[in-house]
Each structure stands twice: as structure tokens, then as C-alpha cells.
C-alpha positions in Angstrom: 146.9 -37.3 63.4 144.1 -39.9 63.5 140.8 -38.4 64.7 138.6 -40.7 66.8 134.8 -40.4 67.3 135.4 -39.1 70.8 137.4 -36.1 69.6 136.2 -32.7 70.8 136.6 -29.3 69.2 135.2 -25.9 69.8 135.7 -22.1 70.2 136.4 -20.5 73.6 136.4 -16.8 74.3 138.2 -15.1 77.2 136.4 -11.9 78.4 136.9 -9.6 81.3 137.8 -6.0 82.2 141.2 -4.7 81.2 144.4 -5.9 82.9 142.9 -9.1 84.6 145.4 -11.4 82.8 143.4 -12.7 79.8 146.4 -12.7 77.4 148.7 -14.2 80.0 146.2 -17.0 80.6 145.7 -17.7 76.9 149.5 -17.8 76.3 149.8 -20.5 79.1 146.8 -22.4 77.7 148.3 -22.8 74.2 151.8 -23.3 75.6 153.5 -20.3 73.9 153.4 -16.6 73.7 151.2 -15.1 71.0 149.3 -12.3 72.7 151.3 -9.4 74.2 151.1 -8.7 77.9 151.8 -5.8 80.2 150.7 -4.4 83.5 148.8 -1.6 81.7 145.2 -1.9 80.5 144.2 -1.8 76.8 147.1 -4.1 75.9 145.0 -6.3 73.6 143.1 -4.3 71.0 141.9 -6.9 68.5 140.5 -10.4 68.8 143.3 -12.8 68.7 142.7 -16.4 67.6 145.0 -19.1 68.9 144.7 -22.9 68.6 145.7 -25.7 71.0 145.5 -29.3 69.7 146.2 -32.6 71.3 145.1 -36.2 70.7 141.7 -35.7 72.4 140.6 -32.2 71.4 141.2 -28.9 69.6 140.6 -25.7 71.6 140.3 -22.5 69.5 140.7 -19.5 71.8 139.6 -15.9 71.1 141.5 -13.5 73.3 139.5 -10.2 73.4 140.1 -6.6 74.4 139.2 -5.7 77.9 135.6 -4.5 78.4 135.5 -1.0 79.9 133.6 2.3 79.9 134.6 3.7 76.5 136.3 7.1 76.1 137.0 7.2 72.4 136.2 5.3 69.2 139.0 2.9 69.8 137.5 2.0 73.1 134.1 1.5 71.5 135.7 -0.8 69.0 137.5 -2.8 71.6 134.4 -3.3 73.8 132.2 -4.3 70.8 134.9 -6.7 69.6 134.9 -8.4 73.0 131.2 -8.6 73.6 130.5 -9.9 70.0 132.3 -13.1 70.7 129.9 -14.2 73.5 127.3 -15.5 71.1 129.8 -17.0 68.7 131.5 -19.6 70.9 131.0 -23.0 72.6 132.5 -22.0 76.0 133.0 -18.6 77.7 135.8 -18.0 80.2 135.0 -14.9 82.3 138.3 -13.9 83.9 138.1 -11.8 87.1 140.5 -10.8 89.9 139.9 -11.0 93.6 138.0 -7.9 94.9 134.9 -7.8 97.1 133.7 -4.9 94.9 131.7 -5.9 91.8 131.6 -2.7 89.7 129.6 -1.3 86.9 131.7 -3.1 84.2 131.4 -6.5 85.9 127.6 -6.1 86.3 127.3 -5.2 82.6 129.3 -8.3 81.6 127.1 -10.5 83.9 124.0 -9.0 82.3 125.3 -10.0 78.8 126.3 -13.5 80.0 122.9 -14.3 81.6 121.4 -14.6 78.1 124.4 -16.6 76.8 123.4 -20.1 75.8 127.0 -21.5 76.1 128.4 -22.6 79.4 130.2 -19.8 81.3 133.3 -20.7 83.4 134.3 -18.2 86.0 138.1 -18.0 86.2 139.3 -16.2 89.3 142.9 -15.0 88.6 145.7 -13.7 90.8 144.7 -16.0 93.7 148.2 -15.7 95.1 147.5 -12.1 96.1 144.7 -12.7 98.7 143.8 -15.1 101.5 141.6 -18.2 101.2 138.9 -16.5 103.3 138.9 -13.5 100.9 138.7 -15.8 97.9 135.7 -17.6 99.3 133.8 -14.4 99.9 134.7 -13.1 96.5 133.5 -16.3 94.8 130.2 -16.2 96.6 129.7 -12.6 95.6 130.0 -13.6 91.9 127.8 -16.6 92.3 125.0 -14.2 93.4 125.3 -12.4 90.0 124.7 -15.5 87.9 125.0 -19.3 87.7 128.3 -20.6 86.4 129.0 -24.0 84.8 132.2 -24.2 86.8 134.5 -22.0 88.9 138.3 -22.3 88.6 140.9 -20.4 90.6 144.3 -19.7 88.9 147.4 -17.6 89.1 148.0 -17.1 85.4 151.3 -15.3 85.8 152.8 -18.3 87.6 151.0 -20.8 85.4 149.2 -22.2 88.5 146.1 -24.4 87.9 146.3 -24.1 84.1 145.5 -27.9 83.8 142.3 -27.3 85.8 141.2 -24.7 83.3 142.0 -27.0 80.4 140.0 -29.8 82.0 137.0 -27.6 82.6 137.0 -26.4 79.0 137.3 -29.9 77.6 134.3 -31.0 79.7 132.0 -28.6 77.8 133.4 -28.9 74.3 131.1 -30.5 71.7 132.3 -33.7 69.8 133.5 -33.1 66.3 136.6 -33.0 64.0 139.2 -30.2 64.2 138.7 -27.0 62.3 142.5 -26.4 61.9 145.4 -28.7 61.2 147.5 -29.7 64.2 150.4 -27.4 63.4 148.2 -24.2 63.4 148.9 -22.0 66.5 147.3 -18.7 65.5 145.6 -16.9 62.6 147.7 -13.8 63.2 150.2 -13.1 60.4 153.8 -12.6 61.4 153.7 -8.9 60.5 150.8 -8.4 62.9 152.6 -10.3 65.7 155.8 -8.3 65.1 153.9 -5.0 65.3 152.3 -6.2 68.6 155.6 -7.2 70.0 157.0 -3.7 69.4 153.9 -2.2 71.0 154.3 -4.4 74.0 157.8 -3.2 74.6 156.7 0.4 74.3 153.9 -0.3 76.8 156.4 -1.6 79.3 159.1 1.1 78.8 157.1 4.3 78.3 155.4 6.6 80.7 151.7 5.9 81.6 150.3 8.8 79.6 151.9 7.7 76.3 151.2 4.0 75.6 147.4 4.2 75.1 148.0 6.7 72.3 150.4 4.6 70.3 150.0 2.2 67.4 152.6 0.3 65.4 152.7 -0.4 61.7 155.1 -2.7 59.8 156.3 -1.0 56.6 158.7 -3.7 55.5 159.4 -7.3 56.6 161.4 -9.6 54.3 164.4 -11.9 54.3 167.5 -10.7 52.4 167.9 -12.4 49.1 171.6 -12.9 49.7 171.2 -14.0 53.3 168.0 -15.9 54.2 169.2 -16.0 57.8 168.7 -12.2 58.1 165.4 -10.4 58.0 165.0 -6.6 57.5 162.0 -5.0 59.3 161.0 -1.4 59.2 158.3 -0.3 61.6 156.6 3.0 62.5 155.4 3.9 66.0 152.4 6.2 65.7 151.6 8.6 68.5 149.1 11.4 69.0 151.2 14.3 70.2 154.5 16.0 69.2 155.4 15.8 72.9 154.7 12.1 72.9 157.0 11.7 69.9 159.9 13.1 71.9 159.2 10.8 74.8 159.1 7.7 72.5 162.4 8.7 70.9 164.1 9.7 74.2 167.2 11.8 74.7 169.6 11.0 71.9 167.3 8.2 70.7 167.9 6.2 73.8 164.2 5.1 74.4 163.7 4.1 70.8 166.8 2.0 71.0 165.6 0.3 74.2 162.2 -0.5 72.6 163.9 -1.8 69.4 166.4 -3.9 71.3 163.8 -5.6 73.5 161.4 -6.2 70.5 164.1 -7.6 68.3 164.9 -10.5 70.7 161.2 -11.6 70.7 160.8 -11.2 67.0 164.0 -13.2 66.3 162.5 -16.1 68.4 159.3 -15.9 66.3 161.0 -15.8 62.8 163.9 -18.0 63.9 166.6 -15.9 62.2 168.5 -12.7 62.9 166.5 -9.4 62.5 167.7 -6.0 61.5 165.0 -3.8 63.1 164.6 -0.1 62.2 162.0 1.9 64.1 160.6 5.3 63.1 158.1 7.6 64.9 155.3 9.6 63.4 152.5 11.8 64.8 148.9 11.2 63.8 146.8 13.6 65.9 143.8 12.0 67.7 144.0 8.8 65.7 142.0 6.9 68.3 138.9 9.0 67.4 139.5 9.0 63.6 137.5 6.2 61.9 139.6 6.3 58.8 142.9 6.0 60.6 141.5 3.2 62.9 140.6 1.3 59.7 144.1 1.9 58.3 145.6 0.4 61.5 143.7 -2.8 61.0 140.5 -2.3 63.1 137.5 -3.8 61.4 135.4 -1.1 59.7 132.2 -3.1 60.5 132.6 -2.3 64.1 132.3 1.5 63.5 129.0 3.3 63.1 
């Protein structure tokens, strides 16, 4: 790809409270699924870097965990990981959903963003759920909190107005050459994406009280030497309670089979071959409050005091 002097490139962070649709929006912006999504909060736990490149620009997105009032060390990590990106990027997308109530978390985000030197774009998601009158009142309420470089309304789940978001971002990107080659989509290794796919299926299939207390580790992931079209993957679902372990496995192993079957399909699309997926379940009590275990599960040790 030839790079012209008018080429733009830069980093963009997506921030907001849990479950406002950040990962769904990012997947639409780059044109394929990288980040996992569900209707439960705390779906994204780490910063996920993805890359969109065309003939005019390269956009490097950082999808962050939802900002919230923390209840454990995992929550502290997630909030710190999200807020730390604000000072590191060229454009900030603050994703919110229509509600006339601007709560404590939103006010805290606004306070952090007021000192941000980069342009902040307010992205109002889920516009298909409220009337035009309500949207206008909601937008005005947020404009009273701070000045925005631009306001864009979207319905991320339906892919509505995604081009408007792309246009708004491109407007504020600095000129410069790309940081990544044009084929790069994400910095996430396949093992990490596979683990997150399994966790996504668990989030969607399990009871509300279980998913926040689970993590997934990949113990083995390799193609068979005698059959490169078949990959063996062994993964462990970590939960906090013995009672949770029973729920994850299900009667006669039915729930674990459902999780595995759903995850295998998405993983096969990613690795472009057949997958033999074996799932195991282990208990690690209160792992979300254990610094050592959090580090073992891939959370950056620098984000823990």
C-alpha cells in the first residue's frame, strides 16, 4: 500500500460504564469480531487493541473495560486500565446510552475527560430504544457536563450510523504514516482470543451470579502433526465456588457441552480449521481478590498496588 502525505493515523480509546456497547461498536468499526460481547457487564476485562486500515487512514482502537464503582481487585484493575488510556490517545470516544439520569460514574468520567487534551467525541448508543425528543434532552444534559468535539448517535447492535463515527474519528486524526502493516487486525494472540470466546459463551449461558466469577485459561492449543486441518485445544474454566463449578458443568455435563459447542464454532472461524475442544472446570477461591492469581490470568501486575 502506497502512503500519501495526506495519510492519517492515530490511537482511539472507547470508554464508558459497563454494558453500554463498547465492544459491539468496536467490532463494527473494524469490520469483524475481535472483542467478546454479552448483555452482562464486565464482559471486557483487558484493554484490547484492534486496527482498521484503508487507503486514507489507520485507526488503532483501544477497547477498555467498563468504568464502575469497584468491589474487588479485579474491578480496580479494570477501572484503572480504562482510565489510563485517556492520556495516551489521539481521540476519545465516550460511549453512553440514553438516560436522563447522569450518575456518579458518568460524572467521574466527565471529570477525567475535562482535563483531556485530545478531542472527545460523545457517542450516544442504543438510539433505537428511545424517542427523538428523549434523545435531544439526553444530549443536552451531557453537553452541560462538558464540551465535546462532536456528538454522534448510533445503534451499535444494528450497525446504524457506524460510518458517521468513522468520519468523526478521521476528522481529528493527526497526519502520519501507519504504525501497523495493513494486514494487522489485533495485537491479541489467538490463545487469548480463544479464551475470551469461551468466556463469552459462558457469560451468555450461565446464571447471572456465576459469570463475573469465572476466568478461562488455555492449557494447550496446537495443530495435529498428522492433520494440519485439525487443532486440539484444552481450556480450563476457573470459578470461585464449588457450587459454581456444579452450575458450569451442569447435570450430566450438559452446560459444559453447550459452552464448548458454541465456543468451538467461533474458534473454528478464527483459526480456519476444525477444532477438537476439551473443557475442564477448576475452583480457585476468591481469585478476583488475589493479586497473584490475577497476574497468572494475564492482568498486568503494574496495575496492582
